[in-house]
VMD Tcl script that draws the C-alpha trace (Angstrom):
set ca {
  {0.00 -0.01 0.03}
  {2.70 2.38 0.83}
  {4.44 1.84 -2.54}
  {1.16 2.73 -4.45}
  {0.83 6.06 -2.53}
  {4.34 7.02 -2.97}
  {4.40 6.36 -6.69}
  {0.98 8.16 -7.29}
  {2.60 11.21 -5.50}
  {5.68 11.09 -7.64}
  {3.61 10.89 -10.84}
  {1.47 13.96 -9.68}
  {4.62 15.96 -9.10}
  {6.04 14.96 -12.55}
  {2.88 15.84 -14.28}
  {2.68 19.36 -12.61}
  {6.31 19.93 -13.69}
  {5.64 18.95 -17.20}
  {2.70 21.40 -17.44}
  {4.85 24.37 -16.29}
  {7.65 23.39 -18.80}
  {5.24 24.07 -21.53}
  {4.21 27.53 -20.48}
  {5.90 30.61 -21.83}
  {5.71 34.04 -20.24}
  {5.90 37.35 -21.74}
  {4.23 40.64 -22.41}
  {5.02 44.41 -22.37}
  {5.93 47.10 -19.87}
  {6.04 50.68 -20.83}
  {6.37 54.21 -19.39}
  {6.36 57.51 -21.30}
  {6.53 61.02 -19.74}
  {7.12 64.58 -20.71}
  {6.27 68.09 -19.82}
  {2.62 67.71 -18.40}
  {2.32 64.26 -19.80}
  {2.53 60.73 -18.41}
  {1.69 57.22 -19.96}
  {2.21 53.92 -18.54}
  {1.19 50.34 -19.48}
  {1.58 46.71 -18.19}
  {0.45 43.74 -20.40}
  {1.52 40.26 -19.03}
  {0.61 37.13 -20.92}
  {1.18 33.34 -20.64}
  {1.14 30.85 -23.54}
  {0.71 27.05 -23.15}
  {2.28 24.80 -25.94}
  {-0.31 22.28 -26.59}
  {1.91 20.61 -29.29}
  {4.52 21.86 -31.81}
  {1.94 23.36 -34.10}
  {-0.53 25.15 -31.60}
  {-0.17 27.28 -28.46}
  {-2.77 29.35 -26.67}
  {-3.25 31.27 -23.48}
  {-4.51 34.52 -21.59}
  {-3.18 37.94 -21.49}
  {-4.08 40.91 -19.33}
  {-3.59 44.74 -20.12}
  {-3.53 47.91 -18.13}
  {-2.86 51.44 -19.20}
  {-3.05 54.86 -17.85}
  {-2.61 58.22 -19.75}
  {-2.71 61.77 -18.21}
  {-1.89 65.14 -19.45}
  {-3.03 68.67 -18.44}
  {-6.49 68.25 -19.90}
  {-7.19 64.46 -20.47}
  {-6.97 61.28 -18.35}
  {-7.58 57.78 -19.59}
  {-7.56 54.34 -17.86}
  {-7.84 51.08 -19.62}
  {-8.06 47.48 -18.25}
  {-8.66 44.44 -20.31}
  {-8.18 40.70 -20.90}
  {-7.45 38.74 -24.12}
  {-7.10 35.23 -25.55}
  {-4.18 34.52 -27.62}
  {-3.70 31.66 -30.16}
  {-0.47 30.87 -32.09}
  {-0.41 28.25 -35.02}
  {2.92 27.15 -36.44}
  {2.20 25.07 -39.70}
  {5.92 25.14 -40.43}
  {9.13 25.66 -38.68}
  {9.57 29.29 -39.56}
  {5.93 30.40 -40.17}
  {3.67 31.52 -37.39}
  {0.07 32.76 -37.42}
  {-1.42 34.63 -34.62}
  {-4.95 35.63 -33.34}
  {-5.78 37.67 -30.33}
  {-9.31 38.58 -29.17}
  {-9.13 41.28 -26.53}
  {-11.97 43.05 -24.51}
  {-10.95 46.36 -22.95}
  {-12.79 48.50 -20.48}
  {-11.92 52.31 -21.18}
  {-12.55 55.37 -18.88}
  {-11.86 58.78 -20.19}
  {-12.12 62.17 -18.65}
  {-11.48 65.37 -20.65}
  {-11.45 68.86 -18.86}
  {-10.87 72.32 -19.94}
  {-12.07 75.75 -18.53}
  {-15.54 75.38 -20.07}
  {-16.24 71.66 -20.53}
  {-15.90 68.52 -18.55}
  {-16.63 65.24 -20.30}
  {-16.42 61.58 -19.11}
  {-16.89 58.54 -21.12}
  {-16.77 54.83 -19.97}
  {-17.11 52.12 -22.48}
  {-16.19 48.49 -23.45}
  {-14.28 47.78 -26.65}
  {-13.61 44.52 -28.42}
  {-10.63 44.01 -30.82}
  {-9.52 41.15 -32.93}
  {-5.80 41.25 -33.95}
  {-4.50 38.77 -36.66}
  {-0.98 38.34 -37.80}
}
mol new
graphics top color blue
foreach p $ca { graphics top sphere $p radius 0.5 }
foreach p [lrange $ca 0 end-1] q [lrange $ca 1 end] { graphics top cylinder $p $q radius 0.2 }
display resetview
């Protein structure tokens, strides 16, 4: 009985390790600034390689822009798919849903907009 449980435990650890060996992490990190201007973004992603021809995974995105009259915040999620039909060819598709909050102010007018936006990126 002890041998059965020990070998089952070892198999579970090997299976978990094999899963994480097939995950690739990436994304982007950016910051811009100038006189009265600031912009920053963070967009992490993780891709799981199902086989040598197909990979997919989630992504997140966060962004912020501010200047003297305008402020915008973005937050979203995406699903990324990669197809490799041949060794040096890759096709990609990303479906992204983003929530945007914008505020514009000047001496006479203040406007606020909040909305959802969907995008499909193909490459």
